[in-house]
Biopython code that builds the backbone (N, CA, C, O; Angstrom):
import numpy as np
from Bio.PDB.StructureBuilder import StructureBuilder

atoms = [
    (1, "MET", "N", (1.616, 25.823, -7.367)),
    (1, "MET", "CA", (1.370, 25.159, -6.111)),
    (1, "MET", "C", (2.508, 24.170, -5.847)),
    (1, "MET", "O", (2.945, 23.464, -6.756)),
    (2, "ALA", "N", (2.979, 24.123, -4.615)),
    (2, "ALA", "CA", (4.038, 23.192, -4.238)),
    (2, "ALA", "C", (3.488, 21.766, -4.215)),
    (2, "ALA", "O", (2.316, 21.539, -3.916)),
    (3, "ALA", "N", (4.359, 20.820, -4.536)),
    (3, "ALA", "CA", (3.955, 19.414, -4.584)),
    (3, "ALA", "C", (4.101, 18.764, -3.215)),
    (3, "ALA", "O", (4.960, 19.139, -2.417)),
    (4, "ASP", "N", (3.245, 17.781, -2.964)),
    (4, "ASP", "CA", (3.344, 17.005, -1.736)),
    (4, "ASP", "C", (4.635, 16.194, -1.779)),
    (4, "ASP", "O", (5.094, 15.807, -2.854)),
    (5, "LYS", "N", (5.231, 15.932, -0.587)),
    (5, "LYS", "CA", (6.503, 15.220, -0.582)),
    (5, "LYS", "C", (6.598, 14.275, 0.603)),
    (5, "LYS", "O", (5.867, 14.392, 1.586)),
    (6, "ALA", "N", (7.531, 13.327, 0.474)),
    (6, "ALA", "CA", (7.837, 12.387, 1.552)),
    (6, "ALA", "C", (9.343, 12.361, 1.742)),
    (6, "ALA", "O", (10.100, 12.365, 0.772)),
    (7, "THR", "N", (9.771, 12.334, 2.992)),
    (7, "THR", "CA", (11.183, 12.153, 3.325)),
    (7, "THR", "C", (11.283, 10.835, 4.062)),
    (7, "THR", "O", (10.631, 10.637, 5.087)),
    (8, "VAL", "N", (12.109, 9.922, 3.535)),
    (8, "VAL", "CA", (12.145, 8.570, 4.085)),
    (8, "VAL", "C", (13.552, 8.152, 4.505)),
    (8, "VAL", "O", (14.544, 8.492, 3.860)),
    (9, "THR", "N", (13.604, 7.403, 5.606)),
    (9, "THR", "CA", (14.819, 6.772, 6.099)),
    (9, "THR", "C", (14.423, 5.364, 6.501)),
    (9, "THR", "O", (13.499, 5.178, 7.292)),
    (10, "GLY", "N", (15.116, 4.370, 5.960)),
    (10, "GLY", "CA", (14.792, 2.998, 6.333)),
    (10, "GLY", "C", (15.330, 1.979, 5.368)),
    (10, "GLY", "O", (16.035, 2.311, 4.415)),
    (11, "LYS", "N", (14.985, 0.711, 5.628)),
    (11, "LYS", "CA", (15.403, -0.403, 4.791)),
    (11, "LYS", "C", (14.538, -0.478, 3.541)),
    (11, "LYS", "O", (13.315, -0.349, 3.592)),
    (12, "THR", "N", (15.220, -0.691, 2.411)),
    (12, "THR", "CA", (14.502, -0.828, 1.149)),
    (12, "THR", "C", (14.623, -2.243, 0.590)),
    (12, "THR", "O", (13.985, -2.576, -0.409)),
    (13, "GLY", "N", (15.423, -3.054, 1.220)),
    (13, "GLY", "CA", (15.635, -4.427, 0.781)),
    (13, "GLY", "C", (16.783, -5.026, 1.560)),
    (13, "GLY", "O", (17.351, -4.370, 2.433)),
    (14, "PRO", "N", (17.134, -6.274, 1.252)),
    (14, "PRO", "CA", (18.233, -6.931, 1.970)),
    (14, "PRO", "C", (19.554, -6.146, 1.845)),
    (14, "PRO", "O", (20.123, -6.037, 0.759)),
    (15, "GLY", "N", (20.017, -5.612, 2.960)),
    (15, "GLY", "CA", (21.271, -4.859, 2.975)),
    (15, "GLY", "C", (21.206, -3.484, 2.352)),
    (15, "GLY", "O", (22.244, -2.844, 2.184)),
    (16, "LEU", "N", (20.028, -3.007, 2.004)),
    (16, "LEU", "CA", (19.877, -1.707, 1.353)),
    (16, "LEU", "C", (19.085, -0.764, 2.246)),
    (16, "LEU", "O", (18.042, -1.137, 2.783)),
    (17, "THR", "N", (19.587, 0.471, 2.404)),
    (17, "THR", "CA", (18.892, 1.483, 3.190)),
    (17, "THR", "C", (18.983, 2.833, 2.491)),
    (17, "THR", "O", (19.839, 3.046, 1.632)),
    (18, "VAL", "N", (18.095, 3.734, 2.870)),
    (18, "VAL", "CA", (18.168, 5.126, 2.427)),
    (18, "VAL", "C", (18.109, 6.006, 3.667)),
    (18, "VAL", "O", (17.536, 5.624, 4.687)),
    (19, "THR", "N", (18.706, 7.184, 3.567)),
    (19, "THR", "CA", (18.709, 8.136, 4.673)),
    (19, "THR", "C", (18.263, 9.489, 4.151)),
    (19, "THR", "O", (18.907, 10.070, 3.278)),
    (20, "SER", "N", (17.169, 9.983, 4.682)),
    (20, "SER", "CA", (16.620, 11.302, 4.322)),
    (20, "SER", "C", (16.427, 11.470, 2.815)),
    (20, "SER", "O", (16.723, 12.529, 2.263)),
    (21, "LEU", "N", (15.938, 10.436, 2.161)),
    (21, "LEU", "CA", (15.628, 10.503, 0.736)),
    (21, "LEU", "C", (14.325, 11.277, 0.562)),
    (21, "LEU", "O", (13.318, 10.938, 1.185)),
    (22, "VAL", "N", (14.335, 12.306, -0.273)),
    (22, "VAL", "CA", (13.141, 13.117, -0.504)),
    (22, "VAL", "C", (12.486, 12.691, -1.808)),
    (22, "VAL", "O", (13.123, 12.689, -2.861)),
    (23, "LEU", "N", (11.214, 12.330, -1.734)),
    (23, "LEU", "CA", (10.416, 11.996, -2.912)),
    (23, "LEU", "C", (9.406, 13.123, -3.107)),
    (23, "LEU", "O", (8.619, 13.422, -2.209)),
    (24, "ASN", "N", (9.434, 13.739, -4.273)),
    (24, "ASN", "CA", (8.534, 14.855, -4.564)),
    (24, "ASN", "C", (7.340, 14.399, -5.382)),
    (24, "ASN", "O", (7.355, 13.319, -5.974)),
    (25, "ASP", "N", (6.319, 15.215, -5.412)),
    (25, "ASP", "CA", (5.109, 14.956, -6.179)),
    (25, "ASP", "C", (4.459, 13.633, -5.755)),
    (25, "ASP", "O", (4.082, 12.815, -6.594)),
    (26, "VAL", "N", (4.335, 13.441, -4.429)),
    (26, "VAL", "CA", (3.755, 12.211, -3.881)),
    (26, "VAL", "C", (2.262, 12.174, -4.174)),
    (26, "VAL", "O", (1.539, 13.141, -3.932)),
    (27, "LYS", "N", (1.816, 11.034, -4.703)),
    (27, "LYS", "CA", (0.399, 10.838, -5.054)),
    (27, "LYS", "C", (-0.343, 10.081, -3.965)),
    (27, "LYS", "O", (-1.549, 10.259, -3.798)),
    (28, "GLY", "N", (0.378, 9.222, -3.210)),
    (28, "GLY", "CA", (-0.278, 8.444, -2.166)),
    (28, "GLY", "C", (0.692, 7.522, -1.464)),
    (28, "GLY", "O", (1.801, 7.277, -1.940)),
    (29, "ILE", "N", (0.256, 7.011, -0.316)),
    (29, "ILE", "CA", (1.058, 6.083, 0.478)),
    (29, "ILE", "C", (0.151, 4.942, 0.907)),
    (29, "ILE", "O", (-0.985, 5.161, 1.327)),
    (30, "ASN", "N", (0.666, 3.717, 0.797)),
    (30, "ASN", "CA", (-0.098, 2.535, 1.156)),
    (30, "ASN", "C", (0.683, 1.730, 2.185)),
    (30, "ASN", "O", (1.798, 1.284, 1.914)),
    (31, "PHE", "N", (0.100, 1.543, 3.361)),
    (31, "PHE", "CA", (0.702, 0.722, 4.403)),
    (31, "PHE", "C", (0.113, -0.676, 4.272)),
    (31, "PHE", "O", (-1.057, -0.890, 4.587)),
    (32, "GLN", "N", (0.917, -1.625, 3.811)),
    (32, "GLN", "CA", (0.460, -2.991, 3.581)),
    (32, "GLN", "C", (0.858, -3.848, 4.780)),
    (32, "GLN", "O", (1.946, -4.421, 4.813)),
    (33, "PHE", "N", (-0.036, -3.926, 5.757)),
    (33, "PHE", "CA", (0.255, -4.615, 7.009)),
    (33, "PHE", "C", (0.553, -6.088, 6.805)),
    (33, "PHE", "O", (1.436, -6.638, 7.464)),
    (34, "ASP", "N", (-0.167, -6.732, 5.906)),
    (34, "ASP", "CA", (0.018, -8.169, 5.712)),
    (34, "ASP", "C", (1.342, -8.526, 5.044)),
    (34, "ASP", "O", (1.935, -9.554, 5.370)),
    (35, "SER", "N", (1.810, -7.703, 4.124)),
    (35, "SER", "CA", (3.083, -7.994, 3.448)),
    (35, "SER", "C", (4.253, -7.190, 4.013)),
    (35, "SER", "O", (5.379, -7.315, 3.532)),
    (36, "LYS", "N", (3.988, -6.353, 5.046)),
    (36, "LYS", "CA", (5.040, -5.604, 5.749)),
    (36, "LYS", "C", (5.803, -4.645, 4.831)),
    (36, "LYS", "O", (7.031, -4.567, 4.882)),
    (37, "VAL", "N", (5.053, -3.912, 3.986)),
    (37, "VAL", "CA", (5.653, -2.973, 3.042)),
    (37, "VAL", "C", (4.928, -1.633, 3.124)),
    (37, "VAL", "O", (3.706, -1.584, 3.265)),
    (38, "VAL", "N", (5.693, -0.548, 3.033)),
    (38, "VAL", "CA", (5.129, 0.794, 2.885)),
    (38, "VAL", "C", (5.425, 1.215, 1.449)),
    (38, "VAL", "O", (6.589, 1.358, 1.076)),
    (39, "SER", "N", (4.395, 1.414, 0.647)),
    (39, "SER", "CA", (4.561, 1.814, -0.752)),
    (39, "SER", "C", (4.236, 3.289, -0.891)),
    (39, "SER", "O", (3.189, 3.750, -0.435)),
    (40, "ILE", "N", (5.137, 4.028, -1.523)),
    (40, "ILE", "CA", (4.936, 5.459, -1.760)),
    (40, "ILE", "C", (4.862, 5.660, -3.272)),
    (40, "ILE", "O", (5.774, 5.277, -4.004)),
    (41, "TYR", "N", (3.766, 6.264, -3.729)),
    (41, "TYR", "CA", (3.550, 6.500, -5.155)),
    (41, "TYR", "C", (3.831, 7.972, -5.438)),
    (41, "TYR", "O", (3.288, 8.858, -4.779)),
    (42, "TYR", "N", (4.692, 8.220, -6.434)),
    (42, "TYR", "CA", (5.114, 9.599, -6.683)),
    (42, "TYR", "C", (5.470, 9.801, -8.151)),
    (42, "TYR", "O", (5.648, 8.845, -8.906)),
    (43, "GLY", "N", (5.569, 11.073, -8.534)),
    (43, "GLY", "CA", (6.044, 11.452, -9.864)),
    (43, "GLY", "C", (5.042, 11.233, -10.985)),
    (43, "GLY", "O", (3.949, 10.702, -10.790)),
    (44, "GLU", "N", (5.464, 11.665, -12.168)),
    (44, "GLU", "CA", (4.679, 11.516, -13.381)),
    (44, "GLU", "C", (5.649, 11.245, -14.511)),
    (44, "GLU", "O", (6.380, 12.168, -14.870)),
    (45, "PRO", "N", (5.724, 10.075, -15.099)),
    (45, "PRO", "CA", (4.823, 8.959, -14.847)),
    (45, "PRO", "C", (5.007, 8.415, -13.423)),
    (45, "PRO", "O", (6.075, 8.539, -12.824)),
    (46, "ARG", "N", (3.952, 7.820, -12.910)),
    (46, "ARG", "CA", (3.926, 7.346, -11.529)),
    (46, "ARG", "C", (4.955, 6.250, -11.287)),
    (46, "ARG", "O", (5.061, 5.282, -12.039)),
    (47, "LYS", "N", (5.714, 6.443, -10.201)),
    (47, "LYS", "CA", (6.708, 5.467, -9.761)),
    (47, "LYS", "C", (6.318, 4.994, -8.366)),
    (47, "LYS", "O", (5.519, 5.633, -7.682)),
    (48, "THR", "N", (6.897, 3.855, -7.948)),
    (48, "THR", "CA", (6.636, 3.318, -6.617)),
    (48, "THR", "C", (7.955, 3.131, -5.890)),
    (48, "THR", "O", (8.904, 2.566, -6.435)),
    (49, "PHE", "N", (8.006, 3.614, -4.643)),
    (49, "PHE", "CA", (9.171, 3.409, -3.774)),
    (49, "PHE", "C", (8.684, 2.612, -2.576)),
    (49, "PHE", "O", (7.671, 2.957, -1.968)),
    (50, "GLU", "N", (9.407, 1.538, -2.231)),
    (50, "GLU", "CA", (8.955, 0.687, -1.132)),
    (50, "GLU", "C", (9.958, 0.657, 0.015)),
    (50, "GLU", "O", (11.171, 0.607, -0.190)),
    (51, "LEU", "N", (9.409, 0.690, 1.231)),
    (51, "LEU", "CA", (10.190, 0.587, 2.464)),
    (51, "LEU", "C", (9.723, -0.633, 3.254)),
    (51, "LEU", "O", (8.573, -1.058, 3.144)),
    (52, "ASP", "N", (10.631, -1.185, 4.046)),
    (52, "ASP", "CA", (10.313, -2.296, 4.930)),
    (52, "ASP", "C", (9.489, -1.779, 6.107)),
    (52, "ASP", "O", (9.949, -0.921, 6.861)),
    (53, "TYR", "N", (8.278, -2.298, 6.261)),
    (53, "TYR", "CA", (7.373, -1.865, 7.332)),
    (53, "TYR", "C", (7.943, -2.170, 8.718)),
    (53, "TYR", "O", (7.804, -1.361, 9.635)),
    (54, "ASP", "N", (8.582, -3.328, 8.875)),
    (54, "ASP", "CA", (9.099, -3.721, 10.189)),
    (54, "ASP", "C", (10.221, -2.811, 10.693)),
    (54, "ASP", "O", (10.438, -2.715, 11.901)),
    (55, "SER", "N", (10.935, -2.145, 9.786)),
    (55, "SER", "CA", (12.013, -1.255, 10.225)),
    (55, "SER", "C", (11.516, 0.173, 10.466)),
    (55, "SER", "O", (12.285, 1.031, 10.899)),
    (56, "THR", "N", (10.242, 0.430, 10.190)),
    (56, "THR", "CA", (9.672, 1.758, 10.385)),
    (56, "THR", "C", (9.285, 1.960, 11.846)),
    (56, "THR", "O", (8.585, 1.134, 12.432)),
    (57, "ALA", "N", (9.747, 3.063, 12.427)),
    (57, "ALA", "CA", (9.444, 3.356, 13.831)),
    (57, "ALA", "C", (8.512, 4.558, 13.965)),
    (57, "ALA", "O", (7.660, 4.587, 14.853)),
    (58, "THR", "N", (8.671, 5.555, 13.082)),
    (58, "THR", "CA", (7.915, 6.794, 13.220)),
    (58, "THR", "C", (7.385, 7.251, 11.867)),
    (58, "THR", "O", (8.104, 7.247, 10.868)),
    (59, "VAL", "N", (6.117, 7.645, 11.853)),
    (59, "VAL", "CA", (5.512, 8.248, 10.669)),
    (59, "VAL", "C", (4.882, 9.564, 11.120)),
    (59, "VAL", "O", (4.042, 9.584, 12.020)),
    (60, "THR", "N", (5.295, 10.661, 10.486)),
    (60, "THR", "CA", (4.763, 11.982, 10.811)),
    (60, "THR", "C", (4.104, 12.546, 9.559)),
    (60, "THR", "O", (4.703, 12.569, 8.483)),
    (61, "PHE", "N", (2.867, 13.000, 9.713)),
    (61, "PHE", "CA", (2.110, 13.556, 8.593)),
    (61, "PHE", "C", (1.670, 14.965, 8.959)),
    (61, "PHE", "O", (1.064, 15.181, 10.008)),
    (62, "SER", "N", (1.979, 15.924, 8.087)),
    (62, "SER", "CA", (1.535, 17.294, 8.351)),
    (62, "SER", "C", (1.008, 17.930, 7.069)),
    (62, "SER", "O", (1.382, 17.548, 5.960)),
    (63, "ILE", "N", (0.133, 18.905, 7.255)),
    (63, "ILE", "CA", (-0.389, 19.676, 6.132)),
    (63, "ILE", "C", (-0.168, 21.148, 6.455)),
    (63, "ILE", "O", (-0.627, 21.650, 7.481)),
    (64, "THR", "N", (0.545, 21.830, 5.561)),
    (64, "THR", "CA", (0.806, 23.254, 5.728)),
    (64, "THR", "C", (0.434, 23.965, 4.434)),
    (64, "THR", "O", (0.966, 23.649, 3.369)),
    (65, "ALA", "N", (-0.472, 24.914, 4.527)),
    (65, "ALA", "CA", (-0.922, 25.678, 3.361)),
    (65, "ALA", "C", (-1.370, 24.749, 2.235)),
    (65, "ALA", "O", (-1.130, 25.024, 1.059)),
    (66, "GLY", "N", (-2.025, 23.642, 2.608)),
    (66, "GLY", "CA", (-2.551, 22.706, 1.616)),
    (66, "GLY", "C", (-1.550, 21.727, 1.039)),
    (66, "GLY", "O", (-1.894, 20.938, 0.158)),
    (67, "VAL", "N", (-0.309, 21.765, 1.524)),
    (67, "VAL", "CA", (0.737, 20.858, 1.040)),
    (67, "VAL", "C", (0.995, 19.791, 2.093)),
    (67, "VAL", "O", (1.289, 20.104, 3.247)),
    (68, "SER", "N", (0.883, 18.527, 1.689)),
    (68, "SER", "CA", (1.126, 17.409, 2.606)),
    (68, "SER", "C", (2.596, 17.042, 2.632)),
    (68, "SER", "O", (3.261, 16.991, 1.597)),
    (69, "THR", "N", (3.096, 16.786, 3.842)),
    (69, "THR", "CA", (4.465, 16.325, 4.025)),
    (69, "THR", "C", (4.436, 15.114, 4.951)),
    (69, "THR", "O", (3.857, 15.163, 6.036)),
    (70, "VAL", "N", (5.069, 14.028, 4.510)),
    (70, "VAL", "CA", (5.136, 12.803, 5.299)),
    (70, "VAL", "C", (6.597, 12.488, 5.547)),
    (70, "VAL", "O", (7.410, 12.513, 4.623)),
    (71, "THR", "N", (6.933, 12.189, 6.804)),
    (71, "THR", "CA", (8.287, 11.774, 7.144)),
    (71, "THR", "C", (8.180, 10.376, 7.751)),
    (71, "THR", "O", (7.442, 10.157, 8.712)),
    (72, "ILE", "N", (8.925, 9.442, 7.178)),
    (72, "ILE", "CA", (8.939, 8.062, 7.650)),
    (72, "ILE", "C", (10.374, 7.744, 8.031)),
    (72, "ILE", "O", (11.286, 7.931, 7.225)),
    (73, "SER", "N", (10.589, 7.257, 9.274)),
    (73, "SER", "CA", (11.960, 6.981, 9.700)),
    (73, "SER", "C", (12.025, 5.756, 10.604)),
    (73, "SER", "O", (11.023, 5.277, 11.134)),
    (74, "THR", "N", (13.251, 5.278, 10.751)),
    (74, "THR", "CA", (13.501, 4.101, 11.581)),
    (74, "THR", "C", (13.829, 4.528, 12.995)),
    (74, "THR", "O", (14.073, 3.681, 13.854)),
]
sb = StructureBuilder()
sb.init_structure("model")
sb.init_model(0)
sb.init_chain("A")
sb.init_seg("    ")
for serial, (resi, resn, name, xyz) in enumerate(atoms, 1):
    if name == "N":
        sb.init_residue(resn, " ", resi, " ")
    sb.init_atom(name, np.array(xyz, "f"), 0.0, 1.0, " ", f" {name:<3s}", serial, name[0])
structure = sb.get_structure()
């Protein structure tokens, strides 16, 4: 079975950005409105990738043949 994935473009910290970074084996995504962070949990052992919520403009979520794909971009 194919793993769920996220493709992200945005700010990851002061002066740091990523463009079309693909994270495979995504376990979950947490939108933290109060702290302005999007946390993506992926891999085994589980890792966390964080994006700046304020720089996020578009979030697209799709499911195809039971596989979830999330695209987050500025």
